[in-house]
N, C-alpha and C positions, 0 to 999 in steps of 0.2 A: 504494500500500500504506500502511496506517495506521502511524503512528509509535508504537511501544509506550512511548516515553519522554514522550509528550505527556500531561500530567495534566489537561488541560482537556477535559471531555466535550462537544465541539462537534458531533460526528457521532453517528448511531445506534450505530456500532460502539464509539465511546468510551464511550457511555452503558452499553452492554451489558458491555463489558470492565471498566469501573469497578465496576459492580454485582457482577460475578462476583468480582473481586479483593477487594472489601469483604467479601464473604461467605466468603472463604478459598478461592476456586476460580480462581486466576489462569490466564490463557491462555498458551500458548506458540505462536509463529508457525510456520506451515509454509511460508511464502513465497507469492509471487503465483502465480496460475494464468495468467499472461501475457495477462490481459484477454480470455480466450477466451469468446465467446458469453455475455456477461452476468455472469460471475463474475470478480472481480478479485483476491480474496484469500481465504485459508482459514486458520483458526486452530483449535487443538484444546486440550482440557483435560479436566477431570473435570466430570461433571454434578452441579449443586448439588441436584438433587432425589433422584436415586438413589445418588449418591456413587460412581458407577462408576469403574473404574480409569482412569488417565491416558490420554487419547486417545479415551474413549468419547463425549465431546462434541465435535462439529465446529461451528464458527461460520463461515458463509460470508458474505462481504461482496460484494454485487452492484455492478455498475458505476454504477447509479443511487443507490447509497448505502445501500440498505436491507439489513438483516441477517437471516439465517435460522439459528437455532440448531437443530442436529439431534443428538438423542441416539440412539446406536446400540443402547442398551439398551431403547428403546421409549418413553421419555417424550416427550410431545408438546411442540412448541415453546412452547405456552402454559403447560404445567406447568413447563418449565425456567425461563421468565421469571418466573412466579409465585413460584418458590422464592427469587428474589432481589429480589422486590418491584417487578418491571417488568410492563408491559402490552404487548400486541401493537403498539399505536400507537408505543411507544418505539423500535421497530425500523425506523421509516420516517421519512425526512426530511420536515420540514413542507411543503416545496414540492410533494411528490407528493400529500400530503393536500389541499392547497389546489387542486391541479390537478383532482382528482376530486371535490372538494367534501367538506368535513369530515363533514357529516351522512351522505352516502352511504357514505363510507369507514368511518365508525363502524358503520353499519348492516350493512355487508358483512363486516367483519372481527371486530368485537368479539363475544364470546359473548352470546347472547340468553338471559336468565334467565327462566324461567317464573314467572308471577305466582302460581301455586299450587304446592304442594309435591310434585308427582310426581317431580321431578328429584332422586332420591336419587343417581343416577349422573350424572356430568358429560356433557353432550352433546358430541359431537366438534366440534372446530373445524377449519375449512379454512384451512391456511396460505396466505398471499397468493402464495407462489411457484407454487402450482398454477395461478394465473390468468396464465400466461405467454403472450405472443404473441397470435396471432389468436384463439385460444380465449378468452383473457382479455378481449380487446377485445369479443368477442361478448357475454360475460357482463356486462361493465360497460355495454354499450349497452342490454341488455334489462332488467337488474336493476331500474331505477327504475320500470318499467312493468308489473311482474308480481308476484303474490304467491308465485311459485314460489321454491324454495330455489336459491341460486346454484350449489351443487354438483350439483343435478339438471340445470340448464342445461349445466353444464360436461361432465359425463360423457356425456350424450346427444349433445352436439355432437361430442365426440371419437369416440364410437362410430359415429355416422352418417358422419363423415368417413372413418373406417377402412373402413366398408362401401362407401363410394363408390369407394375406390381399387382394389378388386378384388384378386386373389391375387398379382399380380406383385411389388409391393414386399414385402420380407420381411426377417427377421433370422435369424441362426443362433445358437442358444443351447444350448451343450453338445452339439451334434450335430444335433438336430432342426431342421427348417425351420419358422419361425413366421410365418404370415401375420399381418396386422394387423387381423383381425376380433376384436372383443371382445364379451363378454357382460356386461351390467351390470343390476343390480336396484336399483330405488329402493324403499326400505323406509320407509313412513310410520308414525310413531308412532300415528297415527289415520287415519281416512279423510279427514281434512281436511289431509293433508300436501301437497296441491296437486301430486300426482305427474303427473296428466293435464295440468294446466295448463302444466307445464314443457315438454311436448313440442311444443306449438303453435309457439312462436317458433323452435325448432330446425328443425322441418320447413319453416317459412316462409322462413328464410334460405337453405336449400338449394334450395327451389323457385325462389327469386329468382335463384339462381346457375345452375341446370341445368334445361334444358327438359324432359328426359325423366326427371327425378329420381323421380317417383312410381312408376315401373315396378319399382323395386327394394325398395320398402317394402310389407310385408304387415301390414295391421291385423287383429288378431284373435288367436285362440289356436292352439295346436298340439295335435292330438289323437292323432297317430300319427307314427312315424318314417317310414313309407311315404309319408305325405302330404308331409313335408318333402323327401324325396328327389324326389318328383314335381315339386316346384317348380323343381328345378335338374337335372332328369334328362338323361341322355345320349340321343342318338338311339336309337330302338328299331328293330331290324332283325329280319327273319325270313327263313329260307331257304324258297323256294318252288320247286316243280317245274314246268317249262314243258311245253307240249304235246309238245315233241320229247323229253321225258324228261330234259333238262338241268336242273341246279340253279343257281339264282341267288339273290343276296341282295337283298332289297327293304327300303327304309326305309319303315316304316309310321308312324313318328312322328319328325319332325325333331329332337325334343328341344328344349332351351332353350339359346339362344346366350349371353345375358347371365345369368351365374350368380351375380351379386351379389344378396344378399337381406338385408334387415334386417327381422326379425319383431318387431313391436311387440306385446307381450303385456300388454294392459291389465289382465288378470286372471291374473297369474302363478300364483296359487293353483290355478286350474283346470288349468293345464299340469302342475303338480306332482302333482295328484291323478290326472291321466291317465297319468302315468308308473307309477303303482302298479298299474294294471290287469294282470291276468294275461296274459302273452304280449306286453305292450307293448314295442316297440323304441325308443320315443321317447327315453328317456334315453341309450341307447347311441348313437343317431344324432346327438343333440345333442353328445355328447362327441366323437365322430368329427369333426363339423363344426368344433368349436373347434380341434381338432388339425390341421385342414386335410388330412386323409387322404381317399381315395376313400370315398364313402358307398355302402353296400350292405346290404340286409337278408338275414337268414339264415332267415326264416320261409318256409313253403311256401304261405302263403295271402296274401290282400290284393289290392287292385285292381292295385297296381304289378306284382306277380308275375304275375298272370293276363294282363295286357296288355303286359308288358315294362315298361320305365321303372323298374326296381328298383335301378338304380345311377346314380351321378353322380360324375364326376371334375371336378376344377378348380372345385369349389364354393367360394363365399366367403360364409359365413353369419354374421350378427351377430344378437344378441338384446338387446332392451331390455324388461325386465319391471317391472311395478308391483304392489306388494303391501303390505299393512299388516303391522306387526310381529306382531300376534296371529295373522293368517292364516299367516304364515311359520312361526311356532312350531308351529302345528297341522299344516302341510302338508309341511314338509321332513322327510323320514324319515332314520333312521340310515343306511339304505342309500344315500340320496343323498349323504350326507357321506362314507361309506366308499368308494364307487365313483368318487369324483372328480368327480361332477357339480357339487356345490356349490362346489368351489374353482376351477371354471372361470369363475365369476362374480365380478365386483367388486360387493360389497354396500355400498350407501351409505345412511345414514339421511337422510331429508329431512323438512322440515316447512314450514309456512306462514311465509314470511319477514316478512311485514307484512300489514296490512289495507288494501285499497284499495276502500272501499265504492262508489266511483263508477267503478271499473275503472281500468286503466292507460291512458295515452295511446297514440296510434299510434306504432309503433316505426319509426324511420328507421334502416335498417341501414347507410346511408352506403356506403362503399367495400367493405364486407365481402363481398358477393356477388361482386364483380369479383376481389377478392383470393382468394376460394375458387377461382374459375375459373383464375386464374393459377397457384395452387398445384397444382391437379390437372393442369394442362398440364405443369408442371415434373415432377411425380411420374411422368408417363408414360414418362420415360426412366430411372427408378430401378429397380434390381433389389434388391440387398442393401443394407440400411441399416447403415452402419458406426458406429464410435464413435471420437471423438477421444481422444488420449492423456490429456488432463486429465480427461475423463469416465471413462476407464478407471481412473484413480487413485481417483476417488470410488467407482466400482463395487467396486473391490477392498476398500474400507473397509466398504461396506454389504452386500456379498454374504453374509457369514457370518450376520449377524442375520436377513436375509431368508430364507435357506435353512434355518435351524435349525428343527427340528420343535418345535411348540408343543403343549401338552397339550389333551386334551378335544375337544369339538365345535368350539370356537373354532379350535383348531389345524388341524383337518381342513378348515375352511372357508377359511382363509387359507394353505393349503398350497402354493399356486402363486404366492407373492408375487413371486419373482424374475422369473417369466415375464410377469406382468402389468405390473410396473414397466418391463421392457424394451420391451414392446409399446407402452405408453403413452408412454414416452420417444421411441420412434420416431415416433409420431403427432405429438408436439410438434415434433420436428425437421422432419418433412416440412411441417407447417404453416408452419415458418420457412423453407421452401424450402431445406432443407439435407439432403443425402443421408447425413449422419453426425450422430450424437447428440453434443452438447457439454454442458458442465456445467449450463447453465441448463435444458436440456431434461430432463436426468436429475433435477435437483433438483425440477422441476415434477412429474414423475412420482412421485418419492418423497413429495412433499407430498400428492399426491392419494391415494397408497397408504396413507400414514399415516392419512388420514381414513377410508379404507375399512377398515383394520385396527381402528381405534378403533370404527367402527360395528359390526363383527363382534363385538368384545369387549362392546359395549353390549348387543347383541341376545342373544348366547349366553352371555356371561359365563363362569361356572364350569361350565356344562353339559359333561358328559364324552362325550356321544354314546352313553352306556350308560344305557338307560332305568331299570334297577334302581338304578344308582348315583346317578342324578340325583334319583330319588324319595327315596332314603335321605338324600341331602345336604339336600334341602329339609326333611325331618323333623328332622334334626340341627340345622339352622339355626333352625328354629322353637322348638326346645327351649331355646335360650338358654344361659346360663351353667351351668344344672343338668346339661345333657347328657342323653343318652338311651341306654338299653340296647338290645341286639338284639331282645329279646322285645317291648320297648315299640314299636320301629319296626315290627315285624311287626303289632302290634295297630292302631297309629294310622295307618300309611301303607298297609298292605296288608290290613287287616281279617282278619289271620290266614291269608291265602291265599298267602303267599310261603314257599317252602321255606327252612329255615335254611341249607342248603348254598349256595343261590343268594345269599342275603342276606350270608352270610359273604364270598363272593367279591366282591360289590359293595362291602362295607365295606373289604375289603383294597385295592381299587382306590383308594378315597377316602383311605385312610391313606398308601398309596404315593405318591399325588400331593400329599400334604400339604394336602389339603382339610379333613381332620378329624384330631383326636388321639384315640388310644385310651388311656384311663386305667383301670388296674386298681385296684379298691378292695375292702376287706373288706366282707362283708355285715353289715348292722346287727346281726344276731343274734350275730355273732362266730363262727359255725359255717358249714362248707361252703366250697366253692371261691370264689375271688375273682370279682367281677363286673366285666365290662368295660363302661365307660361311654364313649360317643363324644361328643366336643365339637367344635363348629365351630372351625376354626383361624382365629383373628383375626389 
């Protein structure tokens, strides 16, 4: 444990502590975490960026000496450090940077600034804690040889690992049983985000580890819920009458024995559009599959219904989708957000990490395939994934912010944060050959979820999931400091086709959510009722 009386900043913790104290935000110690699974010390205080109440900032000190600042109010580690004049590199001992190579370390962890001015919003940063254990080893092995984003490699590796495990390992969260299947979507700012490139090394390392790996991966789109059920269907039986008049049950289709499936949606936008077709059961079946409940259609038609095969129990389905930001904005409907489809995904922004005009070198996975085989052999005996007491202490701190409702479409999309964090933490633990989640596993999952939440905020920002309110907000923002009246919004944003009653309701939503201000002013003539002008809330 670090000595708070030592005034010489010789370790990353002392550098961070000293910078916080100099800025007027001293830390108070919470005591050691008994060296459990990678975390040796935890301190708390106030966040220098948001000024949250005492205890809102937690500073974790890992056994290898690196420091992770976590703001429970939502500030990213980079924002916390920037507020006191530090960089991400200041949180890591020089020895680790030398071990990985200074150039690779900087390329992986430091924010990449665009050469042109599209970046009005800060691109999310992936905290190094997310690259824990075998998943982190995989990313560091592949990263120098690919133009793919490190976070794309990471989330697909974790998702494919979860798909490989099947439905037996699980966790209990507030009553429901959660299998460790995940849905992730890689969102490229442009078509050059190298989303597809990122899948190849993930698939390659699992093929190197498991002989029959390819049987559980489906390349292509999803067009119907019935088609997804058919992939993992139960045996199909029918009752037939024998020559002697007796009835007997015959199996006309043995069904599917291995019900593990990872569906790789190279064009997620097509699947989102398919869900909007009249009578489509796709969204409902996908939601049921994430929940791990028996799959069954309620329609009276379709190939599955006519031939049997319309139900599946014990299915273990994971999804990996690739889409551009523009396609996502066009294709994700208000219904997808409202019915819980969107928040069953972990949405992560990805982009080209570097340019390799001659291509990357051959990737030597080293011992990773064998380690994966050993892990899966270990997991074969695991049922419920538990949590160590020190991890519970951290969970108690972060559960409130994770489970709090957040406004607008952004809030709807990240509405299952606690469930995703627990599933991801369990995957990190099992990769560590541990049947319980310990602090390092939970911190890794929190770091990855921080990135996902920042991605969702970047994509959807202030969108409310209310089309009328979102259009009105855009008009008010465009009006600048002068503001705009209701009648002006009707003319400019709706060409006069929006009823005043509906627009009043949309504006009331914006005012209640403190997105805009309503300012009453006297008309220039000095006669008549006051005019309400709406201004963007800066």
